[in-house]
Phi, psi and omega in degrees: 000135180286132180279130179271145180289143178294147181290133180290155183248132179278112185295321180299318178294317181300322184268007183303323179299338179247017182299324177298320179290322177296324177295322176297323177297314178301315180297322179294322178296312180297320179297317182292315181287330181291340179275059185221145179286153172074015177069020182299314181298321179300319179297320179294319180296322179295336177291346181081020183291342176269003184252025180281193183290338181060032181294318183292313173301325179299323179295322176300310184294314183292323178295322176293317182292335176299334189245006179146203182281151176283151180240165178305329180298330179295321178294315179299314181294322176299318178294317180299312182299315181294324179291322174298317179298315179299317179300319180293326177294318178301317179288319180301318183294329175292311181301317184272356184056037181288145183257343180227152176206127181054039175079006180232167176299134180292163180299319180292328178291325182278317191236000179095163185296318183300312181296322181295318178296316180295322177295320176299317178298321181296313180298319180297319179296322177295320179298315182286336171296317175296319182299322180293335184266354184296320178075022179260117185302123178095344184292315182299321179297316179297317180297317180294316178298322181291317178299320178295318180297319179299312181296318180298317178299317179293320179296314180297320178297318180293322180295329185262014176302133177073006178268097187285359178269002181303131181267166178298319180298319179292320176299315181296323178296322179295311184285335174297320178290308191282338183233303189292332180299324179289320175301316179297320179296320178306310185288320178299313182293325176299318177290320180299315180293338178274359179081022183285156173296154182301324180298323178289320177300324179290325175299315179296319179298318180298317175304311183297319180295316178298317178296318181295322177296316178298319181297313183292322179295318177294325176300319180292326175291319179295330176298334179269315190253347191282177178253127178304325180293315181292321184275340177073021180208167178291129178251171179079008183287334179296313175301312186301320184256017173057040174269119180283128176241172189301319178301319181291316181301314180293318180301315180293325184285347184267356187259160176294137181307330181292337181262354188293323181301314180296321181292321178295321177296322178297316178295317183295322180289324180051036185276343183221074182303319181297320178295321178297317179300314182294322179296321178292323178296312180297326182281000177086004184292324181290315179298318179298316182296317179292332174294323177291325174302315181295327177301313181289328175298319179295322177299318179296318180298321179297324179297323184290337182304327185278355181266152179294148180294138179191167175298321180297319178296320178299321179291319176301321177295318179293331177296329176297315178294320178302312181295315184294330187259013180293332182274000000 
């Protein structure tokens, strides 16, 4: 029997119950960036950086709503988290030499690498300025630890560029730092702002980390198989910059050692990306990778079992399906 593809989920529709709060987060970001000399904030806003999926702020809000009513701190934390994410995107696009982001020319494509890096630093400084003013005990520590984890993950990934011996465990450690740690922080902070016990906040963090791992792995598959128009950003950068992702790691691990040299040369030349993609598909690497996505999705679902039933919990559960079915 032919397997039918799962139906895609519209994220905007899914997040509609918290759209008023997400709009407040966007307004807070624009307000914060707009309070800048020299029109810097206006330039950032024109890039469309406030027009993303807002998935990370949504996790802050939904984690809070799982445990009660939202507070002003949730809006502040949502803005801080999204600004940290935006800063990382500005830096990532420089590293990857990406030309588009969120359907528009990237900052580095418009103004050069130096300006893009400085803009990322500027957004990050604004985010931590907001964080210092939140006044929520423990929040600043979580934000600092998360920023460190993101940077560590990016540094380790850069150090292992072109290292074809990278293992799946090492890859997972890298993406947990650079991506999943922020997802986990979103959920932890959402619980913290709702006044939850630390044990409950840790349950939420575990959900977020599992969701973030699934999200990054699907992102890596989309870098191979996706459409630049659909994703709104430059794809194929992992191949171009010799960043090993799970499909490649699995593909390399399945071949006879006598054939590995030829396969490594094929990867290094990167002369036929479409052919490489098809070879990985035929070799079972894509199916294996999507199976690992489902493993992390199941971990996220198990975390939610311990939370009280609510509409917010149902949306968090649907977000797992959204992430898993993006490919």
